[in-house]
N, C-alpha and C positions, 0 to 999 in steps of 0.2 A: 343296476346289475353289471357286474364286470364281464369282460369278454370270456374269461375262463368259465364263469357260471353259465353264460349263454351257450357256449360250446358244449358244456356238460348237459344242459337241458336239451339241446338239439340231439345229442346222442341218445339220451334216455327216451325222448319222444320217438326216435327212429326205431329203437329196439323194443319198446313196450308192446306194440301190436304183435310182434313175433312171439314174445314171451307169453302174452295173453292167449294167443292161438295155441301154443304148445300146451299150456296148462289146461285150457278147456278141452283140447283133444285128449289129453291123458285122463281127465275126469270122465269124459264121454266114454272112452274105451274101458275104463274100470267098471263103470256102473251099467253100461249097456252092451250086451253081447252083439257080435256081428250078425247072428241070426235074427235078433230083434230089429236091427237096422234094416236088413234086407226084407224082413216081413213088413216093416213100416213103409219102405220105399216101393217094394214090389220087385219081382225078379227081373222083368223087362227093363224097368227104370234103373235097377241096380247095374245092369250092363251098360246103359247109357252113362250113368254116373262114373263107372270105372273107366269108360272110354274117355270121358272129359278129363278126369284126373290124369290118365296116362298121356293124353294129348298135351295138356299143360306142362307136365313133367318133361315131355319130349321137346317142347319149345325151348325150355331153358337150356337144353343141350346144344341147340343149334344157334341160339341167340346169345350175344355177349351182354351180360348184365353189368352196367356201369357201377363201379363201387367207388 
């Protein structure tokens, strides 16, 4: 395998999880309503889930992500 192919494979392997996550999220949001998700998780646990998501999002604001 040439260096060009190895580099391309490395980029594809790096971006594939992000694309898969986005596609699965879109499919989830199309077929399952937010009310169904909250009913499945429960109201109290939904608050915990929202806090965790907000906390992780806030961490990316204050931390430098190496690209």
